[in-house]
C-alpha positions, 0 to 999 in steps of 0.5 A: 499499500501507499501513504499519503506521500505516495511512498510504498508501505510494505508488511513483512509476514511470512517466515516471521515468527428472508434472509436475516443478517443481524449483528445482535451480539447479546443474542450470540453466545458472545463471550460466554462458553458453548456446551462441550459434549464429552463422551463419557465412555472415552478413557480419560484422566482427570485433573483437579487443582482443588482436591487432586493428588499426583500420586493417584491413578487420575482416572477418577473424576473425584477422590474415592471415599477413603481418599486413596485414590482420584484425580491428578492434580496438575496438568504436567502429571496428566501429560506424562500420564498420557505419554506413558499410556497407550490407551488413555490420550484425553484429560478432562480438566476440573474447575479451577485456575491453573497457573502455567506461569513458571510451567510452560505447556509444551508438546512434542511428538510423544504427545500426538493424539492428546485431548485437553478438554474441560470437565462438563459443566465447569470452567477450567482456566489456564492462566499464564500470568503474562509469562506462561505459554503453550507451545508444540514442537512436534505433535500432531493431533492435538485437541484443545476443547472448552478451555479458558486461556488467559494472560498467556505470555509470548512463546518462542514463535510470538504467541500465547499458543503456538501450533505446528503439524497436522490435524490439530483441533481447537474449538469452543475455547476462550482466549483473554488478554493475548500478547501479539497473538492469541494463536499462531502457527507455521506449517499448520495443515488440515487443522480446525479452529472453530467456535473460539472466543478471542477477547483482547490482543495487543499491541497492533504494531511492534514498537516503531514498526508499521510495516508489520502488524499482529493479528489474533490468529497468525498463520504462515509458512505453508499453513494449508488446508485449515478451517478457521470457522465460527470464531468471535474476535473482539477488542484487538489492537491489531487484526483478526485472522492473517495468513501470510507467506514470504517470498521463499516460503512455502505458499498457503493453500486452500484454507477457508475463513468462514462464518467468523465475527470481528468486532472492535478490531484493528483498534491501534494500528497502521495498515492492517486487515481484519482479515488479512492474506499475503502471498509473496510467492504468487502461487497460493491457490484455493483460499477462501474468505466467505460469510464473515461478519466485520462489525467495527474495524480501525478504531477512532482513527479509521479514516486515516490509519490504512486499515481494511476489512479484507486486505489482499496484500502483496500478490495474494491471488486466487481468493474467493471473497463471498457472502461477507458482510462489512460495516464499520469497515475501516479506511477501506472495506477492500484492498487488492494489492498487486495480486490477480484472479481475486474474485469478490462477489455477493458481499454486503459492503456498508460504508456509512460513516466515510469508509471508501469501497476499495484500494486497488494498488500495485507494488513496485517493490515486488515482481509485478504479474499484471493483477488480471483477472480481478473481479468485483460483481453482484455486491451490495454497496450502501450508504446511510450518509455521506457518499464519497466522490469516488469509492475506489482509490486506484494506484497501479501502473500502465501494465496493470489491469483493472478489475471487472466491475459489474452488476453491483447494486448501490444505494444512499439512503439520503438520495445522494448521487453515487459516482460511477466515474473514474478509472474503475467503472461498473459496467452494469451498475444498479441503483435501487434500494435493497430494503434492508430491515434495519441497517443502522442496527445491523439488520441486513434482512431483505424482503424476497422482492428486494431488488438485490435478489431480483436485479443482480441475483444476490444469493441468500446469506447464512445466519449462524456466524460466530460461535454456535453450540 
């Protein structure tokens, strides 16, 4: 991207460590926990910081009547037991706060297949006190379910929880007060990061460096075939979800970012996206950004901090962006940055409050590939107040292609004229009221007779974004 002086600003990620869309967050699970069903016939160890004992078998949920056997007391003892057992690879953690301040929870190849689960109906908190962290150096198929991770420190790869390997499941957890990133990973494959709540992350940029931005979930270096779905990410100084690959990294392929909610993200940062993808290899394929809700991006300085709701940075190409709803989008709802064959279709962009629709830009510091095949079609662009002179900002070279823009629906609730001039022109614009039920309240439901359905063939959006049971 460029700053106001026209100088290129680049980010370095990669190898560095009736349809109803309603933002009714009180009706979401929001910051609560969803139910976690645990099969009672699954062999399990148990941990209780209240009445456990590390000299016991750990296979009882509570101490027996003679107080001679019962659950373990510490997470470390449960881990050593699972490593030694060929049959028990699950630990249920009973209610309580477990400090990992001086006893980081680390995993190696002998931990493959372990499941760490909160005991049904109870709250198990793992507290790092700003120092302790969770890190995996060689295990596959780890599962973390229903736990609270709070005040985690910075691990060796720059996150409270760092995973690598294959087949991990991180589901129905809460991450509170994260430093740098709540969860990061390199070479992560075939993982599911689903139905988590991440509340609180800082900082947005490293001190004195606006060329890099942290995100709550930060994946890089060949992280492929992952599903990041149904998460609620809120109150972050940096971004929400990021995938990045440096010039000499393996690309991140076939990742799905779907049905997440981002609220109050990028509050203290420069040049960041609520959803960010970057690929300096220019070879990534199969990535999808679908059906997400971005409601609050960029903080109080959103008009001049280069924040974007969806940011396709540094040659990121071949991405499908579809079914997303963006309101309070940041300085820009969308940025294409030197990539090609990115297809942005069937989204709702509410630009009320002054956000611009898109920044379409090349990058003279990287090899150019022409930006061919980009598209922006069949979207709804809505304004409740001021309409900008031009919704697009274009900064490309003479050999770069403009996007194919056609059959989008535009509407200003104040009746203001919406420009269709400049370098980017909609070939078949539709100017009509989409008949949203209550856009100021976040309700973008439309009647079946809405021009969005009848004139631009807008496709219905799902309603199950964010954490679900």
